[in-house]
N, C-alpha and C positions, 0 to 999 in steps of 0.2 A: 241749675241754681239751687243753693241750699236755702230752705225756707223754715227749717226747724232744728233746734238743738236738743239732743238727748243728753242730759247732764248726770253723770255718776255723782254719788254723794261721798262715800268714804274715801278720804285722801284725795278728793278732787275739789269738793266744796267745804269739807270739814277735815280736820286732822284728827285721826282716831287710831288707837291701838285696837285693831279689828278683832284679834284673837281674844284679848282680855274682855272686850265688850260682849262678844258672842258667848264666851264661857259664863260670865256673870249673869247675863240675861237668861241663858239656858238653865242655869242652876236655880234661878228664881222661879222659872216656869216649872221645873222638876219638883221643887219644894211645894208649890201650890197644887200640882196634880197628884203627887204621892207623898204627902207629909210624913207618912209612916215609914217610907223607904225612899228617901231622896236620891240615893245612888242608883237604884233601879229606875226611878223616875228620870234620871239623867240619861240612862241608856235608852229609855223609851223615846224621850225627846230627840236624842241624837239619831235614832233609827228612823223616826218619822221625818225628820229634817232631811236625812240622806235620801229617802224615797222621794221627797218633794223635789229635790234637785236632780234626781236620776230619771224619774218618770216623765213622760210627755203625754199630756192629755189635753188637747186644745179645746175640748168642749167642757172642761171642768175648771173652775177657779182654783187657784193655789190654796185658798182658805179651805175649800171643800176637800181637797186632796189631803191636806195636813190633818184636818179633823177626822177624816175617814181612817187614816193611819193610826191616830191616837185613840180613836174610839175602839178600834179592833184590839188594841193592847189593853185598854183600861176598862172596857165594857160599859162605857157611859155614852149618853146621847151627845151627838155633836153640838147641839145648841147649848147644852150645859157646859161643855168644854170650852166653847168660844167665850162664854160669859166669864169663865175663870181666867182665860188667857188675857182678856181685856182688862180685868182687874189687876193682873200682874203688872201690866204696862204702867198703870197709874201708880203702883206702889214702888216699882224698882227704878223708874227713870230718874228721879232726883239723885239716887245714889250713883248712877252711871254718868251723870253730867260731868264730873271731873275728868273722865276719859276722853272728852271731846273738846276741841278748840277750833275756832274759826280759822280758815285759811285766807291769808291776804289775797285780795283780788277777786274773791268769789262773788261778792255782791256787785262789784263793778262789771264783771262779765255778764251777769244777769241784766243789769241796767243797760249796758250797751246792746245786748241782744234785743231788748224791748225797743230801744231807739231805732234799731234796724228793722223792726217789724217782724222779728222771728217768733215762731211759736216754740214753747218750751215744755219739755217733759222732764221730771225728775226720774232718772233712769238708774235707780239703785236696784240691787237684786231683791226681788219682792218676796222675802222670807219672813218679814215682820208685818204685824198689823199696821194699818195706816196711821194710827195714833202714835206708834213708836217712831215711824219714819218722819212724820210731820214735826214731832217734838225735836228730833235731831236736826231737822232743817232750821228750826228756830234757833238752835244753838249756834248756827252759822251766821245768824243775823238775817235769815230769809224766812219767809212764811209760805204756806200753801197758796196764798193769793199771788205769789210771784211766778207761779208756773201754771200751765194749762192742764197738766195731767200728772198724777203721782203713781208710779208703779208700786204696788203693795199687795199683800196677800189677798185682799178683797177684790182688787181690780184686775189682777193679772192671772194668766193661765199658763205661763211658762217662766223659766228662769234663765239667767245667763249661763253659758253663751249660746243657748238654743236660738237659731235664727228666728223662730216663731216669736220669741220675746221682743226682739227689735222690730219685727214686722208689726206686732201688736201695738207697740208704742207709736210707730209712725201712723198707723191707722187711727189711733186715739187722737192724734193731732190733725187728722184729716189730710195726711200727706202720703206720698209714696216714699219708699225707703231711700231712693236716690236723691230725694229732696231733704234728707236728714243727715245731720252730723252728730255722731256719738262722741262725747268727750269724757275720757276716763283715764285711770292710771294703770290698769291691769291688762296686759296683752292677752292673758288667758281668759279673762271674763268680759272685757269690753270690746272684743273683736268677735263678730259672729262666726260660728263654725261653718266651714264649707263656703259655698258661693253666696255672695250677698252684694247688693247694689249700694249698701250703706257706706257713707264716708265715716272715717274714724280719726280722731285726734287723740293720740296717746301722750300723756304728760311725760316730759323728759326735761333734763337740765338744759339750759340755754346752749351749751356746747354740743348737745345732741339733737339740735333742731334739724328737721328734714322736711322738705316740701315736695309737692306734686305727688300724684297717685291717689288712690282711695284711702290709704293709711299713711298719715303724716305724724310728725312728732315735734314737741316743743313745750315750753312752759305754758301755763294757763293764759298768761298775759299776751302770749304770742299768737293766740288763736286767730285774731283778725288779720295779722300779717301773713301767717302761714296759709290761710285759706282765702286770701283776698281775691283770687280769681273766681271763686264760687259764692262768696258771701255778698249779700246786698249792702248798699250804703245806708246811712241813716235816713229814716222816713220823716219828712217834714211834719211837725206837730205830734209825733209819736210820744206817748208817755214814757218816762224813764223807768218806772217800776210798776209792777202789778199786772195781773193777768186774769184770765177766767178760771175759776176753780172747777176742778173735775174730779 
């Protein structure tokens, strides 16, 4: 039985030009870290981000790995670098808002999940500070109070599609992997590498709907129908929205 949903963000709950968002955010970070040479700053940010995605260190948070890589290049203390990264988020997010639009049906899926008593994790790739991720959630009409856990730099120690990332999210919900359903749009990122007990719903047009097995496909709105054999029904008296903040 599925007891928890791991919900991707980009082009699952929000519609966003991912490449444009990443580039503009990274350039803002580069200008803050190296205002005298923003192009070199961009190379430093890109290199640190690549190492974050490539390295696997289950005992170290993503934030600490990113700061360690940046500190090695810039010769600054990690704590000071983190303060600067957080200030960038406050400054640049309003300018990035036009790149993001809510996706129809996202709020309804969260509300239905709560009616069914499911635990929820926001399962975006944790390469941004929590503040950036939570603000982008708000642009979808959702808030951090609508989920039980948010994957982010501060809380995660792996990235997609490392199996450790999905296992960590399941554990954060107090569940086993086989009790969780990952919902996302990217078969390269939202399906764990190698063997995994995780269930996966990949977003696809209605004419691409496919059921049964651990990996199934269909539109977001088809979730309850495609997985009706493993999802619980509505819980009497369950609240429609809102969850425990983590």
